[in-house]
Structures are given as structure tokens and as C-alpha cells.
Steps between C-alpha positions, in 0.01 A plus 500: 500500500609860433415817685452858385471803725279778364472859623156659459502880474147543632424506871243225552261440785439147630218445247726607211775268624254209518368577151847500345602185686186317380549620141865390483430166674244426226770520231623167360835378640483726810527304825512765770465876547615674816411857586548669833244755623779694674697517171220541241735581211681164501370177348687168481379244244609135471447339159601198290866519401445430131269793430572869435264623768662830603392675179157336505448618858608854410270506196204369703549766768537774238176383334331562837639855523778414747853638448742217592877463477706183535738533795663157468442184302 
């Protein structure tokens, strides 16, 4: 499994965090999404190693009006 850390420019409330987590978890090949309410800009996503998920995750978030950046992959 691989992991990507994403920074989200928007300040999200707990409902926004839950919505993003649910949306990303529904993507194929994603196994886990961790977001911390005390650090609402950071998201950690675990995904299948043989898939190019970082760009798919970024594109999905951008389609929803979120402004993400990859911190580490």
C-alpha cells in the first residue's frame, strides 16, 4: 500500500471533513482516509500501490471545489 498526504487550502468544519473523507473513501483502490479535526487542512490517504491515486484524488477534490496540494507521496 502507498500513502499520500494532501493539504487542503480551505478551513473545514467537522461536517466538511466528514464529507471529504466519505467522498475519498468511496474512490476505487482507496483503503483508508485519516483527517484530524484539530488539523483540518491535512488528509492522509492509503491506496493500492499499483495505481496512480494521488492525481485522481487531487482531481476529485478539485471537481468538488476544494483546493488541494500534495505534500508528500
